[in-house]
C-alpha positions in Angstrom: 36.4 -0.6 1.7 34.1 2.4 1.2 30.3 2.1 1.6 29.7 3.2 -2.0 32.1 0.5 -3.4 30.5 -2.1 -1.2 27.0 -1.1 -2.4 28.2 -1.3 -6.1 29.5 -4.8 -5.5 26.5 -6.1 -3.6 23.6 -4.4 -5.3 24.6 -3.0 -8.8 21.1 -2.6 -10.0 20.1 -0.5 -7.0 23.3 1.6 -7.3 22.6 2.3 -11.0 19.0 3.3 -10.2 20.2 5.5 -7.3 22.7 7.2 -9.7 19.9 7.8 -12.2 17.6 9.2 -9.5 20.2 11.6 -8.2 21.0 12.8 -11.8 17.4 13.4 -12.6 16.9 15.5 -9.5 20.0 17.5 -10.3 21.9 16.3 -7.2 19.3 17.9 -4.8 19.4 14.7 -2.6 22.3 12.9 -1.2 23.6 9.7 -2.7 22.6 7.9 0.4 19.0 9.1 0.2 18.9 8.2 -3.5 20.2 4.8 -2.8 17.6 4.2 -0.1 14.8 5.4 -2.4 16.1 3.1 -5.2 16.3 0.2 -2.8 12.6 0.7 -1.8 11.6 1.0 -5.5 13.3 -2.3 -6.4 12.5 -4.1 -3.2 9.1 -3.0 -1.9 9.1 -5.8 0.6 11.8 -3.8 2.6 9.3 -1.0 3.4 8.6 -2.3 6.9 12.3 -1.9 7.8 12.1 1.7 6.9 9.0 2.2 9.0 10.7 0.8 12.1 13.1 3.5 13.0 14.7 4.5 9.7 13.9 7.9 8.3 12.4 8.1 4.8 14.6 9.4 2.0 14.3 13.2 1.6 
């Protein structure tokens, strides 16, 4: 099972927001970076995980 399909199944709201973010930025960022950005927007309580070794979305 691909990562994108798994993300759609487990977090459809995050995936839709990531798709919208990527479309509004004219595909300047990767889908993975858009998904991480959407995840942090919808779940701000996960910011500490990003701060501990994960690079911020570009």
